[in-house]
Every structure is written in C-alpha cells, then in structure tokens.
C-alpha positions as CSV (number, residue, x, y, z in Angstrom):
1,M,2.1,14.3,13.8
2,K,4.7,13.0,11.3
3,A,3.3,11.8,8.0
4,I,4.8,10.8,4.7
5,V,2.8,12.5,1.9
6,I,2.8,13.5,-1.7
7,E,2.2,17.0,-2.8
8,K,1.7,16.0,-6.5
9,Y,1.6,12.9,-8.6
10,G,4.9,11.5,-9.8
11,Q,7.8,9.2,-9.0
12,A,8.7,7.6,-5.6
13,N,10.8,10.7,-4.7
14,E,7.5,12.7,-4.4
15,L,7.1,10.9,-1.0
16,T,8.2,13.4,1.6
17,E,8.0,13.9,5.4
18,K,5.6,16.5,6.7
19,E,4.2,17.6,10.0
20,L,0.4,17.6,9.9
21,P,-2.3,18.0,12.6
22,V,-3.5,14.8,14.3
23,P,-6.9,13.9,12.7
24,E,-10.1,15.0,14.3
25,I,-12.4,12.0,14.8
26,K,-16.1,11.9,14.2
27,P,-18.6,10.4,16.8
28,N,-18.4,7.0,15.0
29,Q,-14.6,6.9,14.7
30,I,-11.6,5.8,16.7
31,L,-8.1,7.3,16.5
32,I,-5.4,4.7,16.1
33,E,-1.9,5.5,17.2
34,M,-0.1,3.7,14.4
35,H,2.5,0.9,15.0
36,A,2.8,-0.4,11.4
37,T,1.3,-0.1,8.0
38,S,2.0,-1.9,4.7
39,I,2.4,-1.3,1.0
40,N,-0.1,-2.4,-1.7
41,P,0.1,-1.8,-5.5
42,I,-2.7,0.7,-5.3
43,D,-0.4,3.0,-3.3
44,W,2.1,3.6,-6.1
45,K,-0.6,3.5,-8.8
46,L,-2.2,6.4,-7.0
47,R,1.1,8.1,-6.3
48,A,2.0,7.9,-10.0
49,G,-1.4,9.4,-11.0
50,Y,-2.7,6.3,-12.9
51,L,-6.0,6.6,-11.0
52,A,-6.3,10.4,-10.8
53,N,-9.3,10.6,-13.1
54,N,-11.2,8.0,-11.2
55,M,-10.2,8.9,-7.7
56,P,-9.5,12.6,-7.3
57,F,-7.8,13.5,-4.0
58,E,-6.6,16.7,-2.5
59,F,-2.9,17.4,-1.7
60,P,-1.0,16.9,0.5
61,L,-2.1,13.3,0.2
62,I,-1.4,10.6,2.8
63,L,-1.3,7.2,1.0
64,G,-1.7,3.8,2.7
65,W,-4.7,1.6,3.6
66,D,-3.4,-0.8,6.2
67,A,-3.5,0.1,9.9
68,A,-2.2,-1.6,13.0
69,G,-1.8,0.1,16.3
70,V,-3.4,1.1,19.6
71,V,-6.7,3.0,20.1
72,S,-5.7,6.4,21.6
73,K,-9.2,8.0,21.4
74,V,-12.8,7.0,20.8
75,G,-15.7,8.9,19.4
76,S,-18.9,9.5,21.5
77,D,-20.9,6.9,19.5
78,V,-18.2,4.1,19.6
79,T,-19.3,1.1,21.6
80,K,-16.9,-1.8,20.5
81,F,-13.6,-0.3,21.4
82,K,-11.8,1.6,24.2
83,E,-8.6,3.4,24.6
84,G,-5.6,1.1,24.8
85,D,-7.2,-1.7,22.6
86,E,-4.8,-3.2,20.1
87,V,-6.5,-3.1,16.7
88,F,-6.1,-3.4,13.0
89,A,-8.1,-2.0,10.1
90,R,-8.5,-1.1,6.5
91,P,-9.5,2.6,6.8
92,A,-11.6,4.5,4.2
93,M,-9.7,5.7,1.2
94,E,-9.4,9.3,2.4
95,N,-7.7,8.4,5.6
96,G,-4.2,7.4,4.7
97,T,-2.0,5.3,7.0
98,Y,1.6,6.6,6.3
99,A,1.2,8.6,9.5
100,E,1.5,8.4,13.2
101,Y,-2.3,8.6,13.7
102,V,-5.3,7.7,11.6
103,A,-9.0,8.1,12.1
104,V,-11.1,5.0,11.3
105,D,-14.8,4.3,11.3
106,E,-15.6,1.8,14.1
107,D,-17.2,-0.8,11.7
108,L,-13.9,-1.1,9.8
109,V,-11.9,-2.0,12.8
110,A,-11.1,-5.4,14.4
111,L,-9.2,-6.3,17.6
112,K,-5.7,-7.5,16.9
113,P,-5.2,-11.0,18.2
114,E,-2.6,-11.1,21.0
115,S,-0.5,-13.7,19.2
116,V,-0.3,-11.6,16.0
117,S,2.4,-8.9,15.9
118,Y,1.7,-5.4,14.7
119,N,3.7,-6.0,11.6
120,E,1.7,-9.1,10.8
121,A,-1.6,-7.4,11.5
122,A,-0.6,-4.5,9.3
123,A,0.1,-6.9,6.4
124,A,-3.4,-8.3,6.5
125,P,-6.3,-5.8,6.0
126,L,-6.2,-4.9,2.3
127,A,-4.6,-8.0,0.9
128,G,-6.3,-10.4,3.2
129,L,-9.8,-9.0,2.8
130,T,-9.3,-8.8,-0.9
131,A,-8.5,-12.5,-1.0
132,W,-11.4,-13.3,1.4
133,Q,-14.0,-11.5,-0.7
134,C,-12.7,-13.1,-3.9
135,L,-12.9,-16.6,-2.5
136,L,-15.8,-16.5,-0.1
137,D,-18.1,-13.6,-1.0
138,F,-17.8,-14.0,-4.7
139,G,-16.4,-17.5,-5.1
140,K,-18.4,-19.3,-2.4
141,I,-15.7,-21.8,-2.3
142,K,-16.3,-25.2,-0.7
143,T,-14.4,-28.4,0.0
144,G,-13.1,-30.0,-3.2
145,D,-13.3,-26.9,-5.4
146,K,-10.5,-26.5,-7.9
147,V,-9.1,-23.0,-7.6
148,L,-6.4,-21.3,-9.7
149,I,-4.7,-18.3,-8.0
150,H,-2.4,-16.3,-10.1
151,A,0.8,-14.8,-8.7
152,G,0.6,-16.8,-5.5
153,S,3.8,-15.3,-4.0
154,G,2.3,-11.8,-3.8
155,G,0.3,-10.2,-1.0
156,V,-3.2,-11.1,-2.2
157,G,-2.0,-14.4,-3.7
158,S,-0.3,-15.6,-0.5
159,F,-3.4,-14.9,1.6
160,A,-5.7,-16.4,-1.0
161,I,-3.8,-19.7,-1.1
162,Q,-4.0,-20.2,2.7
163,I,-7.6,-19.2,2.9
164,A,-8.6,-21.5,0.0
165,K,-6.8,-24.4,1.6
166,H,-8.4,-23.7,5.0
167,F,-11.8,-24.0,3.3
168,G,-10.9,-27.3,1.6
169,A,-10.1,-26.3,-1.9
170,Y,-7.6,-27.9,-4.3
171,V,-5.2,-25.1,-5.2
172,Y,-3.2,-24.4,-8.3
173,S,-1.0,-21.3,-8.3
174,T,1.5,-19.5,-10.6
175,A,4.8,-17.9,-9.7
176,S,8.5,-18.0,-10.8
177,G,10.6,-21.1,-10.1
178,K,12.4,-19.4,-7.2
179,N,9.1,-19.3,-5.2
180,E,8.1,-22.9,-5.7
181,D,9.1,-24.0,-2.2
182,F,7.4,-20.9,-0.7
183,L,4.1,-21.6,-2.4
184,K,4.2,-25.3,-1.4
185,Q,4.8,-24.3,2.2
186,L,1.6,-22.2,1.9
187,G,-0.3,-25.3,0.8
188,V,-0.4,-25.2,-3.0
189,D,-1.3,-28.6,-4.5
190,E,0.0,-27.9,-8.0
191,F,2.7,-25.2,-8.5
192,I,3.0,-23.7,-12.0
193,N,6.2,-22.0,-13.0
194,Y,4.8,-19.3,-15.3
195,K,8.3,-18.9,-17.0
196,T,8.4,-22.5,-18.3
197,T,4.8,-23.7,-18.2
198,D,1.6,-22.4,-19.7
199,F,-1.1,-22.5,-17.0
200,T,-3.7,-23.5,-19.6
201,D,-1.8,-26.8,-20.2
202,V,-2.1,-27.7,-16.5
203,V,-5.5,-26.3,-15.2
204,K,-8.7,-27.7,-16.7
205,D,-12.3,-27.2,-15.5
206,A,-11.5,-25.0,-12.6
207,D,-14.4,-24.0,-10.3
208,L,-12.8,-20.6,-9.6
209,V,-9.9,-18.5,-10.9
210,V,-8.6,-15.6,-8.9
211,D,-6.8,-13.2,-11.3
212,T,-4.3,-10.7,-9.9
213,M,-2.5,-10.0,-13.2
214,G,-5.0,-8.7,-15.8
215,G,-4.3,-8.3,-19.5
216,E,-3.6,-11.5,-21.5
217,I,-3.5,-13.7,-18.3
218,L,-7.0,-12.6,-17.4
219,E,-8.3,-13.1,-21.0
220,R,-6.8,-16.6,-21.2
221,S,-8.0,-17.6,-17.7
222,L,-11.5,-18.0,-19.0
223,D,-10.3,-20.9,-21.0
224,V,-9.5,-23.0,-17.9
225,V,-12.8,-22.3,-16.1
226,K,-15.4,-25.0,-16.3
227,D,-18.8,-24.2,-17.8
228,G,-20.8,-22.6,-15.0
229,G,-17.7,-21.8,-13.1
230,K,-16.4,-18.4,-11.8
231,L,-13.7,-16.0,-12.5
232,V,-12.8,-12.9,-10.4
233,S,-10.2,-10.3,-11.2
234,I,-8.8,-7.5,-8.9
235,V,-7.0,-5.7,-11.7
236,G,-9.2,-5.9,-14.8
237,Q,-12.7,-6.5,-16.3
238,P,-13.3,-10.0,-17.5
239,D,-14.8,-10.5,-21.0
240,A,-18.5,-10.7,-20.2
241,E,-19.5,-11.8,-23.7
242,K,-17.1,-14.7,-23.8
243,A,-18.0,-15.7,-20.2
244,E,-21.7,-15.6,-20.9
245,K,-21.4,-18.1,-23.8
246,R,-20.3,-20.7,-21.2
247,D,-22.4,-19.5,-18.3
248,I,-19.3,-18.4,-16.4
249,E,-19.9,-15.9,-13.6
250,T,-17.4,-13.1,-13.6
251,E,-16.6,-10.1,-11.5
252,S,-14.1,-7.2,-11.3
253,L,-13.8,-7.0,-7.5
254,W,-13.0,-3.8,-5.6
255,L,-12.4,-4.4,-1.9
256,N,-15.2,-3.5,0.5
257,P,-13.6,-2.7,3.9
258,N,-15.3,-4.8,6.6
259,G,-14.3,-5.0,10.3
260,K,-16.4,-8.2,10.9
261,Q,-14.6,-10.1,8.1
262,L,-11.2,-8.7,9.3
263,A,-12.0,-10.2,12.8
264,E,-12.7,-13.6,11.2
265,L,-9.4,-13.4,9.3
266,G,-7.7,-12.4,12.5
267,E,-9.2,-15.5,14.2
268,L,-7.6,-17.7,11.5
269,M,-4.3,-15.9,12.0
270,S,-4.4,-16.4,15.8
271,K,-4.9,-20.1,15.2
272,G,-2.0,-20.3,12.7
273,K,-4.3,-21.3,9.9
274,V,-3.4,-18.2,7.9
275,N,-0.1,-16.3,8.3
276,A,1.0,-13.0,7.0
277,Q,3.9,-13.5,4.6
278,I,6.3,-10.5,5.1
279,G,9.1,-10.1,2.6
280,H,10.4,-6.7,3.6
281,I,10.3,-4.5,6.7
282,L,11.3,-0.9,6.1
283,P,11.4,2.2,8.4
284,F,8.9,5.0,8.6
285,T,11.0,7.5,6.7
286,E,11.0,9.2,3.3
287,E,13.7,6.8,2.3
288,G,11.9,3.8,3.7
289,L,8.6,4.6,1.9
290,R,10.4,5.4,-1.4
291,E,12.2,2.1,-1.3
292,A,9.0,0.2,-0.4
293,H,7.2,1.7,-3.4
294,K,10.1,0.9,-5.7
295,I,10.1,-2.7,-4.6
296,S,6.3,-3.0,-5.1
297,E,6.6,-1.5,-8.5
298,T,8.8,-4.4,-9.7
299,H,5.8,-6.7,-9.4
300,H,8.1,-9.3,-7.8
301,A,7.8,-8.5,-4.1
302,K,7.5,-11.7,-2.1
303,G,4.6,-11.5,0.4
304,K,3.9,-8.1,1.9
305,I,6.1,-5.0,2.4
306,V,5.6,-3.7,5.9
307,I,6.5,-0.2,7.2
308,E,7.4,-0.3,10.9
309,I,6.2,3.0,12.6
310,K,6.8,2.1,16.3
C-alpha cells in the first residue's frame, strides 16, 4: 500500500512516499480502506521530534490520527461492523493514517453518517473528541454556563464552540479580527480580537476555560475563572497551586479515543448541529502532506486541514 512516512525526525521534507505492506488485523480490529485523513498539530510536533522522549516510535513512522473510509476486512471477534460499512475513527497512536489502509480497534470506530462526507468525517475524530472531552467529560457544561474557548478558529476551537452552544453555554472565544464573522457564524456570543483586546478585560467569572494555547495565555486564564470553576488545557499544565487557592478544578487533557463518543458527535453532525470546518483540502502526496504540515505549523490554519486519499 502507499503510505507517506518519515524515516527520521526533522522538517516537513522528511515526509516521503513509501510502499508498505497492508496492516495485519487482530481479532478485535477492522481494516479501513482510507478515503480521507486530516492534520493535527501533534502530527508535526511528532515529525519534528518534540515529543521523541515521551513517545518513542520506530521508523519508518506513519503519522496521522484521523481516519475516514470503508471497512475492507473485519477481525474474527468484531461484531459491530461488516465489510462495506462507511466509518470514521481515531486509531491508536501506533496506527498512523497517512496510508491507504489502517487497522483500528473496533471500540474506537463509529459508523459515518450518510449525510457527512468522508472529508468532513476525517476532520472530526481527534479535534472533535478533544473538544467533547474538554467540555463534557471534564467541564460537565450545562445550559447557561459561561465558557471561554481560546483560538476558536482552529480545529479544536471550532468544534468546541459548536458543541458548547449545542449544550446551551454562553461562549466567548478569541481569534484574530479576520475570523470574527467565522466565529459568529459558529455561534460565539462574544468575540474577542486577541490582537486588540485583552481577554481578561472581557471575561469575568467564567465557569469553564478551554485553553488551546498554553504559556502565558494558560497562566492568565486562571484569572478569569470564577472561584470553584474549571480550566482545562490541551497543551500545558495549569498552575495547580494558584488554582487550589480559589478552588478551581484544572486538568491537562490528553484525548482518550472513544468510538461511542465519536458516534454521538457523528449524530450531531448528521443533524447539522455541529459541522466540520475545513479550511484546506490537499492531495495524498509527498507535496500535499508537506504543505499541510507547513500550514499547520503557522498556528493560523482556519478549521481543519484535510488530506483527500480517494
């Protein structure tokens, strides 16, 4: 099968095309013939070697953790899926998706809604589930909660805004001025242009902050959370001592792949309650993947970057 791999850590030009064997599936796995995948910041962070000490991998390494395609084979213990099913998934870390086929554990897979395209489905698993787990599993959001979502025009942010609005939250979100209309279309109640406005001047007593930026933004976000509120970051470790003084619950969240939650997200997508925001669609080639990584590395990609495989 065709795959785009890296043979060593480095720049985007390390992404090269290679012929590899089709993965062998275990009894509890399905083999997905890939139609689309998408790019997430962890892809290029791994490619560059930033996480090499924490997450050692063998080379050649297939990156990518969003899958959308058709079931081409099922393991002997699989009961929920059959050959020909249209599905999407966030596979385990060792099963990269920059490839024509990927093996995925059955419990990480969900049926793709008929009304959702493969490109839209591929945009959803990692970013959508991350937003879901920040808001629902950790945040326990409910109607009327005041929620601040940093970088709302990005992959996780754009899903988080829509999910938060669906569950009745009042949403603040930061982005540059050029994305104001985009965020308001997603449902943001108060848009904050981070280039001209300090979010701490606008947001007071938030029930929940979802941080996708880290660094100083994460540190200062504690100041806008109400006593007893919550703050979750997907890129950093909140200051536990500072949070404890005001009884703020904090978490550094690492996505837990979950097929059941992905099916729930897919249901919202099928009803038009949540839509994948796709800013770029690139081909499944060395050049396409390299360009996708470069766009993601700017930190200014709008929505998701999708790689169209079929």
